[in-house]
C-alpha positions, 0 to 999 in steps of 0.5 A: 499500499505504501509503495503504491502511494510512493509510486503515485506521488513520484508520478505526480511529481514527475508530470509537474516537473515535466509541465513546469520545464515546458512552462519555462521553456515555452516562455523564453524568447525564441530566436529566429536567426538561422546557423548560416546567419551567424557571423564567425566574429563573436563581437560582430554577431553580439552587435547584430544580435543587439541591433536585430533586437531594436529592429521591428519585423515589417511583417509581424510588427510586434516582434523584432527581426531577431525574433521573427521567422518572416523571410523579410526579417531574415533579409534585414538580419542579413543585411544588418550583418552585411553592413557591419562586416563592411564596417559600418557602426551601430548608429550607421546601420540604424541610419541606413535601415531608418532612411530605407524603411522609415522610423517604423522599423525601430521597435522603440521610435526615437523622441523627436518632434514628429514622434511627440504625439506617440510618445506623449499620448500615454502619459497624457491619458494617464494623467487625464484618467487620473484627474477624472478619478480624483474629480469623481471622488471629490464630487462623490464626497461632496455629495456625501457631505451636502446631504442633510437628513430629512426632518420628521415632518418630511419623513411623515410627508413621504410616508403619507404619499407612499401610502396613497400611491402618489395621488396627491402629486401636483396637477400637470405632472405624472405620478 
């Protein structure tokens, strides 16, 4: 009996461990870089990977070219590596690609006059939302403070009207 319980517990532990490992491996960022793209020089390859993580896949749009399997992302990865092998600096590579594809190719667009709306929209909306919440809270607090309890005469009048079913309403108005 005891060995059967141990086997059951061990089986559950094994299944839990496998599930946890799959979850961890599945959540790691995947690199779409193919072996034939990798540069022999480790420092150039590190620069190419860093640049690839800054560039947007024009097909996927929410992935870097380093993570995308799209053919265009592969072409951009190869282009980045070619530019680096020819002696371009990181800034020159980014400049070349933004001149060719526009600032949309950057995952994090630069802060400039033409991108100010993009950068400022979220903080402005956050401030406006916080202001609306504060104004609503103050208004509710003011209403709670301004409400005075009914006098006994007013309570009696309400009770009387409720008992009659509202037939004592002024003329011209609906009950």
